[in-house]
C-alpha positions in Angstrom: 0.0 0.0 0.0 2.4 2.7 -1.2 1.9 6.4 -0.3 -0.7 8.3 -2.3 -2.6 11.5 -1.5 -6.3 11.7 -2.1 -7.4 11.6 -5.7 -9.7 14.4 -6.9 -12.4 11.8 -6.9 -11.6 10.9 -3.3 -11.9 14.6 -2.3 -15.2 14.8 -4.1 -16.4 11.7 -2.3 -15.8 13.3 1.1 -17.4 16.5 0.0 -20.4 14.7 -1.4 -21.0 13.0 2.0 -21.0 16.5 3.6 -23.5 17.7 1.0 -25.7 14.6 1.7 -25.8 15.5 5.4 -26.6 19.1 4.6 -29.4 18.1 2.3 -30.9 15.9 4.9 -30.5 18.4 7.8 -27.9 16.1 9.5 -24.6 16.9 11.1 -21.2 15.2 11.0 -20.4 17.1 14.3 -23.6 16.8 16.4 -24.9 13.4 17.4 -28.6 12.6 17.6 -29.1 9.1 18.9 -28.6 9.5 22.7 -27.4 6.9 25.2 -23.7 6.0 25.1 -23.1 2.2 25.7 -21.0 1.2 28.7 -21.0 4.7 30.1 -22.8 6.6 32.9 -25.1 7.8 30.1 -26.0 4.4 28.7 -29.6 4.8 29.7 -30.0 8.5 28.8 -31.8 8.6 25.4 -32.1 12.3 25.5 -28.4 13.2 25.4 -27.1 14.8 22.2 -23.4 14.6 21.7 -21.7 17.7 20.3 -18.2 17.6 18.9 -16.1 20.8 19.5 -13.5 20.4 16.8 -10.8 23.0 16.4 -8.9 22.9 13.1 -5.1 23.4 12.7 -5.6 27.1 12.3 -7.4 27.5 15.7 -10.9 27.8 14.2 -14.0 26.0 15.7 -15.6 24.0 12.9 -19.3 24.5 12.7 -20.4 23.2 9.3 -20.3 19.9 7.4 -18.4 21.4 4.4 -15.7 22.8 6.7 -15.4 19.5 8.5 -15.1 17.7 5.1 -12.2 20.0 4.1 -10.5 19.4 7.4 -10.8 15.6 6.9 -9.2 15.9 3.5 -6.2 17.7 5.0 -5.9 15.2 7.8 -6.0 12.1 5.5 -3.4 13.6 3.2 -1.2 14.6 6.2 -1.2 11.4 8.1 -1.0 9.2 5.0 2.2 11.1 4.1 3.6 10.7 7.5 2.9 7.0 7.7 3.4 6.3 4.0 -0.1 5.0 3.3 -2.6 5.5 0.6 -4.8 8.3 1.8 -7.7 7.0 -0.3 -7.6 3.7 1.5 -7.7 5.2 5.0 -10.4 7.7 4.0 -12.6 5.0 2.5 -12.0 2.9 5.6 -13.1 5.7 7.9 -16.3 6.1 5.8 -17.1 2.4 6.3 -16.4 2.8 10.0 -18.3 6.0 10.8 -19.8 7.6 7.7 -17.5 10.5 8.7 -19.5 11.3 11.8 -16.9 12.2 14.4 -19.4 11.4 17.2 -20.3 7.9 15.9 -20.5 5.0 18.2 -21.9 1.4 18.3 -25.5 1.5 19.5 -26.9 -0.8 22.1 -29.4 -3.1 20.5 -30.6 -6.6 21.0 -28.4 -7.8 18.2 -25.4 -5.6 18.5 -21.9 -6.8 19.3 -20.4 -6.0 22.6 -18.2 -3.1 21.4 -16.9 0.2 22.7 -15.9 1.3 19.2 -16.4 5.0 18.7 -15.1 8.1 17.0 -14.4 8.8 13.3 -12.2 5.7 13.0 -14.3 3.5 15.3 -11.4 2.6 17.5 -12.5 0.6 20.5 -11.3 1.4 24.0 -9.1 -1.7 24.3 -7.3 -0.9 21.1 -6.9 2.8 22.1 -5.4 1.8 25.4 -3.0 -0.5 23.6 -1.9 2.2 21.2 -1.3 4.7 24.0 0.3 2.7 26.7 1.8 -0.4 25.0 2.7 0.7 21.5 3.2 4.4 22.2 1.8 5.4 18.9 0.7 8.8 20.2 2.9 11.4 21.8 2.5 12.7 25.4 0.6 15.8 24.4 -1.9 13.9 22.3 -2.4 11.3 25.1 -2.9 14.2 27.6 -5.7 15.6 25.4 -7.5 12.2 25.1 -7.4 11.3 28.8 -8.1 14.9 30.1 -10.5 14.6 33.0 -10.3 10.8 33.3 -9.5 9.3 36.7 -6.5 6.9 36.9 -6.1 7.1 33.2 -2.8 5.2 33.1 -4.3 2.2 35.0 -6.1 -0.7 33.3 -8.8 -0.9 35.9 -10.0 2.6 34.9 -10.8 1.5 31.3 -13.8 -0.5 30.1 -12.9 -3.9 28.6 -9.1 -3.5 29.0 -8.7 -5.9 31.9 -8.8 -9.6 31.5 -12.0 -11.2 32.9 -10.2 -12.6 35.9 -8.8 -9.1 36.8 -12.1 -7.3 36.8 -13.2 -5.8 40.1 -16.9 -4.7 40.1 -16.2 -1.8 42.4 -14.4 -0.1 39.5 -17.3 -0.3 37.1 -18.8 3.1 38.0 -15.3 4.7 37.4 -15.0 2.9 34.1 -18.4 4.2 33.0 -17.6 7.8 33.9 -14.2 7.5 32.2 -15.9 6.1 29.1 -18.1 9.2 28.7 -15.1 11.6 29.3 -12.9 9.7 26.8 -15.7 9.6 24.2 -16.1 13.4 24.4 -12.3 13.9 24.1 -12.2 11.5 21.1 -15.0 13.3 19.2 -13.5 16.7 19.9 -10.1 15.6 18.5 -10.6 13.6 15.2 -7.0 14.6 14.2 -5.6 12.4 17.0 -8.0 9.5 16.2 -7.1 9.7 12.5 -3.4 9.7 13.4 -4.0 6.6 15.6 -5.8 5.0 12.7 -3.0 5.7 10.3 -0.3 4.6 12.7 -2.1 1.3 13.3 -2.6 0.8 9.6 1.1 1.4 9.0 2.0 -1.2 11.6 -0.5 -3.7 10.2 0.5 -3.1 6.6 4.2 -3.8 7.4 3.2 -7.2 8.8 1.1 -8.0 5.7 3.2 -7.4 2.7 1.8 -3.8 2.4 -1.3 -5.2 0.7 -4.4 -3.0 1.2 -6.8 -6.0 1.3 -4.7 -7.9 3.9 -4.2 -4.8 6.0 -7.8 -3.9 6.0 -8.8 -7.5 6.9 -6.4 -7.5 9.8 -7.5 -4.1 11.0 -11.0 -5.5 11.1 -10.2 -9.0 12.6 -7.0 -8.5 14.6 -3.9 -6.3 14.3 -1.7 -9.3 15.4 -2.3 -11.1 12.1 0.7 -11.5 9.8 0.7 -12.7 6.2 2.2 -12.6 2.7 -1.1 -12.5 0.8 -4.8 -12.2 1.2 -5.6 -15.9 1.0 -3.1 -16.6 3.8 -4.5 -14.1 6.2 -8.1 -15.1 5.6 -7.2 -18.8 6.1 -5.5 -18.0 9.4 -8.8 -16.7 10.8 -10.9 -19.3 9.1 -8.9 -22.2 10.6 -8.9 -20.7 14.1 -11.4 -22.7 16.1 -12.1 -19.6 18.2 -13.9 -17.9 15.3 -17.1 -18.9 13.5 -17.9 -18.4 9.8 -19.8 -15.2 10.4 -16.7 -13.6 12.0 -14.7 -14.4 8.8 -17.5 -13.2 6.5 -17.8 -9.9 8.3 -14.1 -9.3 7.7 -14.5 -10.2 4.0 -17.4 -7.9 3.6 -15.5 -5.1 5.4 -12.7 -5.3 2.7 -15.2 -5.7 -0.1 -17.1 -2.5 1.0 -14.0 -0.4 1.2 -12.8 -1.6 -2.2 -16.2 -0.8 -3.5 -15.8 2.9 -2.4 -12.4 2.9 -4.0 -13.2 1.4 -7.4 -17.0 0.9 -7.9 -18.6 4.0 -9.1 -22.1 2.4 -9.3 -21.8 0.8 -5.8 -22.7 -2.6 -7.2 -20.5 -4.3 -4.6 -21.4 -2.2 -1.6 -24.3 -3.8 0.2 -24.4 -1.9 3.5 -25.0 1.6 2.3 -27.8 3.9 1.6 -27.8 5.8 -1.6 -25.7 8.8 -0.5 -22.6 7.5 -2.3 -24.3 6.7 -5.6 -22.1 7.9 -8.4 -19.2 8.8 -6.1 -16.0 6.8 -5.6 -12.2 7.3 -5.2 -11.4 6.8 -8.9 -9.5 3.5 -8.6 -9.8 1.1 -11.6 -10.4 -2.2 -9.8 -11.5 -5.3 -11.7 -14.3 -6.9 -9.7 -14.5 -9.9 -11.9 -11.8 -11.7 -10.0 -12.2 -13.6 -6.8 -12.3 -11.3 -3.7 -9.5 -13.3 -2.1 -7.2 -11.8 -4.8 -8.3 -8.2 -4.1 -4.9 -6.7 -4.8 -3.7 -8.9 -7.7 -5.2 -6.8 -10.5 -5.5 -3.4 -8.9 -3.2 -0.5 -8.9 -1.8 -1.4 -5.4 0.7 -3.6 -7.1 3.8 -1.4 -7.4 7.5 -1.7 -8.1 9.8 -2.5 -5.1 11.0 1.0 -4.4 9.6 2.1 -1.1 9.5 5.0 1.3 8.7 2.7 4.2 11.0 3.1 7.2 10.7 -0.6 8.0 12.9 -1.2 4.9 15.8 0.5 6.8 18.4 -1.4 8.8 17.3 -1.5 12.5 19.8 1.1 13.8 18.8 3.6 11.2 15.0 2.8 11.5 15.0 3.4 15.3 17.0 6.6 14.9 14.6 7.9 12.3 11.5 7.2 14.3 13.0 8.7 17.4 14.1 11.8 15.5 10.7 12.1 13.7 8.8 12.0 17.0 11.0 14.7 18.6 11.1 17.0 15.6 7.3 16.8 15.0 6.6 17.4 18.6 8.9 20.4 18.8 7.4 22.0 15.6 3.8 21.0 16.2 1.5 23.2 14.0 4.6 24.4 12.1 6.5 21.6 10.4 6.6 17.9 10.1 9.1 15.5 8.6 8.5 12.4 6.4 10.7 9.8 4.8 11.0 10.6 1.1 13.1 7.8 -0.4 14.5 4.7 1.3 14.9 1.6 -0.9 15.3 2.3 -4.6 15.4 -0.2 -7.5 18.4 0.1 -9.9 16.0 1.5 -12.4 15.0 4.3 -10.1 18.6 5.0 -9.2 19.6 5.2 -12.8 16.8 7.7 -13.5 18.3 9.9 -10.9 21.8 9.4 -12.3 20.8 10.5 -15.8 19.7 13.9 -14.5 22.4 16.4 -15.6 24.1 14.0 -18.0 23.8 13.4 -21.7 23.3 10.0 -23.3 27.0 9.1 -23.0 27.1 9.9 -19.3 28.9 13.3 -19.6 27.9 15.9 -17.1 26.0 18.8 -18.8 24.2 20.4 -15.9 23.5 20.0 -12.1 23.5 16.3 -11.1 21.6 14.4 -8.5 24.0 11.5 -7.8 27.3 10.0 -9.0 25.9 6.5 -8.5 24.1 4.7 -11.4 22.5 1.8 -9.5 24.2 -0.8 -11.7 28.0 -0.4 -11.8 28.0 1.8 -8.7 25.4 1.1 -6.0 23.9 3.7 -3.7 23.1 2.7 -0.2 19.5 3.2 -1.3 19.9 0.1 -3.6 20.7 -2.3 -0.7 18.1 -4.0 1.4 17.9 -3.7 4.4 18.7 -0.1 3.5 21.4 1.9 5.1 20.3 5.3 3.8 17.2 7.4 3.5 16.1 10.7 2.2 13.6 12.9 4.1 11.4 15.9 3.4 10.1 18.6 5.7 6.7 20.2 5.1 4.8 23.1 6.7 1.7 22.2 8.7 -0.4 23.0 5.7 1.6 20.5 3.6 3.9 22.8 1.6 7.3 21.4 0.9 10.3 23.2 2.6 13.2 23.3 0.1 16.3 22.7 2.2 18.6 24.2 -0.5 16.6 27.4 -0.9 18.1 29.4 2.0 20.0 29.0 5.2 16.9 29.0 7.4 15.5 26.0 5.5 18.9 24.2 5.5 19.1 24.7 9.3 15.8 22.8 9.7 17.2 19.8 7.7 20.5 20.0 9.7 18.5 20.0 12.9 16.6 16.9 12.0 19.8 15.2 10.8 21.5 15.9 14.2 18.5 14.3 15.9 18.9 11.2 13.8 22.7 11.1 14.4 22.3 11.7 18.2 26.0 11.2 18.9 26.4 8.1 16.6 29.5 8.8 14.5 28.5 6.1 12.1 25.5 8.0 10.9 26.3 10.9 8.6 24.3 13.7 6.9 24.5 14.4 3.2 24.8 18.2 3.9 28.4 17.5 5.0 29.4 15.5 1.9 32.3 17.0 -0.1 31.2 15.5 -3.4 27.5 16.4 -3.0 27.5 19.2 -0.4 23.9 20.2 -1.0 22.5 16.7 -0.4 20.7 18.0 2.7 17.8 15.5 2.4 20.2 12.4 2.7 21.3 10.5 5.8 23.2 7.2 5.8 24.9 4.7 8.0 28.6 4.1 7.3 29.3 0.7 8.7 
């Protein structure tokens, strides 16, 4: 699932949903179905949940169209940071919540026992895991989500986080109150929930050959799953005696629906929707004539082997990159953020860069990008696990910061490079190279 920003069709899809809500006098920001399951408001049918969403510019969002525009920016931002296809995570969120930030699973006679809520329908157990076990969110984001909760760093304070033999009934009132507080914090801060969704999808995709279908199935059925292809991951769940056929079928339908939003303009393969998406899609040309188990085999998710995925890096460099990225993004919150730009390159990709500034005979006729052609002379980018990466810095509104443009921009790149190096003399920054002194986007490991 290589990185891609939202297509024009994808943006129009999100905007069309906002228009649908407007035309039906509904809100993506204000709830209207009352009682919140597993909370101290679980029997209050009169309550209306209102999301107080502040955008990145400090403005309170009041209308569906403004919220849709905000979602578009968020999906593009976090798909870039986590090297995902923004169309996939946006289509996934629609399947989860219909883009209602206040959405939650209703209590009905036939409903599953779920605490899923928010725009990405992340349940409480998963959110606790992302915060305290996997550390996918930074401290400031955690503080926002748990603001007002009692004993927020303790399992006993969270609904359904403890194992059954650990549950003490005396804590249930606390769990119910915390559930209400957490829910309000989640619906007020969709940017944190979408970040959590993207971080989890990145983790899952790297365990499942970066296939969109496999990653979506695992997101739905269990993030622990690991596979090389879609058949393998479905069979893992099918053969597990703890799961019945309907559990597997629900996962298959989940993937099919999302692929339907991506590539089925007439919604022939989407069975769970009303007509508000009719004629809208994300513009992907997916052939639905093949078996759904091969959902990636003929779609445009099949790419060459070049990747921007940090998990392609050698472990020392991968850990250094993630630590530096977390520190840099936290320091420049609402100003800048950094993303990996080129990690592993095929020889063909390397040769394309080598040809820049050279004639057909290899003679230099202008500014060059690299002295290494990827065939006779390999770059560290051409070796797997990769010992080099390029990176890019963007402003908070996703404008590229050119590190060669002026000394102020160069200083930002040097600052990030120093965070990666962090005293390790084996890691070097391209800005200090003598043969390519302006290679400010490049960092490599020399051992």
